[in-house]
N, C-alpha and C positions, 0 to 999 in steps of 0.2 A: 508530622507523621510520615512514615515511609510506605509507599504503595508498590505492590507488585502487579504488573500487567503481563498477560500472556497472549500472544498472537500466533495461532497455529494455522499456517497456510497450506497450500497444495504441495510445496516443496520442503520448506523449513519451518521450524518453530522458533519464535523470537520471545525472549524474556527481557523485561526491563524493570529496574527499580527506580522510583522517583522519590525525591525528598521534596514534597509539595510539587512544583513544576520543574524541578531540576533533575535531569537524568544523571544518576550516579552509578548505574551498572547496566550493561547490555550484553546479552549472550544470544548466539544463534546455534541451534542444534537441528540435526535431521530428525531426531525423535526426542521426546521428553517423557519423563515418568514422574511418579510421586517422589522418588528418591531425590531427583534433581531439584524439584520444587521445594521439598522439605529442607534441603540444605540451604537454599536461598532464604527461606522463611526464618531459619534459625540465625544465619549469619547477619542478616540485615535487620532482624527484629521487625518484621513486616506487620503493619497495622491493618491495612485494607488491600483488597485485590479485585481484579476483574479479568475476564477471559473472553477472547474471540476465537472461534474455530470454524473453518470452512470444510473440514474433512474428517477429522479423527474423532474416535470415541473418547470423550474427555471426562467421563463420569468419575473415574478414580481421582483425577486431578481436582475436579470441582469439589468432591467430597472432602479432600484434604484442605482446600482453601476455605471451605465453609467451617471446618473444625477449628482452624488455627488463625483465621483472619475475619475481619468484617468483609464478607464476600458480597460484591455488588453485581448482580446478574446483568449481563449485557445482551441486548438483542436489537433488532431494527425497530422494535416497539419503543425503545428509549428515545426520547425526543432530542436531548442534548441541546435544547434551545433552537432547533431547526424545524421548520415546517416541511414535513415529508409528503410530497405529492406523487411518489412512486406508486404505480398502479398495482403492483404485486409485491407488497412489502415483505410478505412471507418468503419470497425467493430472492430478495436483495441480500447480497453477501454482507455479512457483518463487518468484514474488513473494509468494504467500500463505505459503509455507513460510519465507521469509526473515523475514516479520513475526512468525511464531510464535517463531522463534529469538531475534529481538530482544526480544520480550516476556519470554521465559524469562530472559534475562540482565539485563534492566532491572528486572524485578519478580519475582525468584525467590520461590517459595512463595506466590504469589498467583494467584487465578483471574483470567484476562484475556480480555476480549472485544474483538477487533480488528475495527473497522468501516472498511473502505477504500472511500471514495466516489469512484470514478473512472469509467472507461468502463462498468464494471459496479460494483455495490455488493456487496461480499463481507463475510460475517460469519464469523469464525473464533474458536473458543473453545479456550483453553489452560487446563487446570485446575491447581490448586495442586501437584499431584503431577508436574508437567511431562509430562502426557499430552495428546495431541492426537488427537481422533477426527474432526474435520472441521468443517463449518459450512454455509453456504448462499451461493448466487450468484443475484443478480437483476439486471435491467437498470438501468443508471445513469440519471441524470436526463436527460442529453442524449439518450440512446437512447430514453427514453420519449416525449419530445417528437417525435423523428424518427418513431417508430412510429405515432403518431396521424396524422401527415401522410401517411405512406407507405401505410397500410392503410385510409385513407378517401378519399372523393372530393372533399370540400370543406374539410376542416379544414386551416388554414394551418400552415406550418412555423414554429415559434417558436424563435429563437435563444436558447440558454441561456448566460447570463453570470452566474455566482453572485455576483459582486461588485456587481451592479446591483439585487439583490433582498434587502431586509432582512426584509420581512414578506410572508407569503403573502396574496395579494389575495383579496377576495371575488369569487365568480363572477357578476358582473353583466352580462357580455357574453361573446361567444364567446372572445375572447382571454384575458380574465381567468378564464373558466371552465376553459380548458385549463390555465392556470398553476395555478389552485387545485387541479384534479383531480390533476395530476402531482405537485405539491409536497406537497399534503396526503397523497396516497397514499404518497409516500416517507417522510414523517415518521411516519405511522401504522405503517408497516412497521418503521421504525427503533425507535421507542419501544416497539412491541409486543415486538420481539425482546429489547430491553434489559430490559424488565419481566420477561419470561420467565426470562432468565438471572439477573437480580438476585434473583428469588424463591428461587433455589437457592444463592445466594452473596451474603451481605450485604456482604462485603468485595471484591466484584468491581471490578476496574479496567477502565474502558471507554476504549480507545485509538482515537482518530479519526485517520485519515490519508487521503491522496488529494486530488485537485484540488478536490473539492466538500466537503471536510471543514469548511471555514470556514462554509459555509452551514448544515451540520448543527449546528455548534457554536453558531451564533447562535440557531437554533431551540430548542436544548436548554438554553441558559444559565439559563433560569428554571424548569426542571423539577426534580423531586426527585432526578433522576440527576446534576445538575450537579456536586456535590462529588466524584463518582467518575470524571469525564471528564478525560482527558488528551489534548490535541491534539499530535500528533507527526508532522509532515510528512515526517520522515526515517526512518521505521520500517523500511522495506525496506532502505535503505542501511545502517542500523545493524546489521541482521541479517547482511548480507553481510560487514561489517567484523568482526563477532564470529566468523564462520567463519574469516577470515584469522588473527585473534588465536589461535583455538584451534589452528590448524595450526602456528603458531610455538611454542606451548606444548608440543605433541607432539614437535616437533623438538628443543627445548632439553633 
């Protein structure tokens, strides 16, 4: 059976079609509506669906999914086989929780550190006993550039395009100093958190996802952590698909 999963984030909406656990279609849009969803449902003859959203009003899309598929409601109340010890489950982002569920099913019995570099940079740790206690949230790269411009009188706004920067520049003028400060700060944060978690788990798997994951991957490729790093841009979508699969198992 084919499943449709929808992940609506702060910046983009991602759509994916799975044949069981095989990803057969993937789309990214700034906005989605019932027309786009309806076209996918018809083209792929979707049987089941799930949705995660952190920002938008999804009532029209959910109504369509309920009408035309076996819609599996997703929230942080869904266990996905993970013991959730987060103290405020109602404020836990569903995208963060979907990543945790994905890691549990992809790498069972392993400690996993998920780093999602998007609008924000989130760090979430799942231990080998399938227990989740939380993680951390910090500003994303573009947000840091925007903040320097917004909260100062003279610093320029630098557009962030991760595909244009392979190496972090030396700060030899104001523009390069801003780039150096923001990007060095991000990488010191990322490597510091990784080092802290690795010290407690030699077999830790480091899962990178999000729009800026490629930049992080480039900076980390020559570090001692490189053998433990897995780049998976579809982690949230895979987690939502696992929730659908679990629902079918329960019904069978």
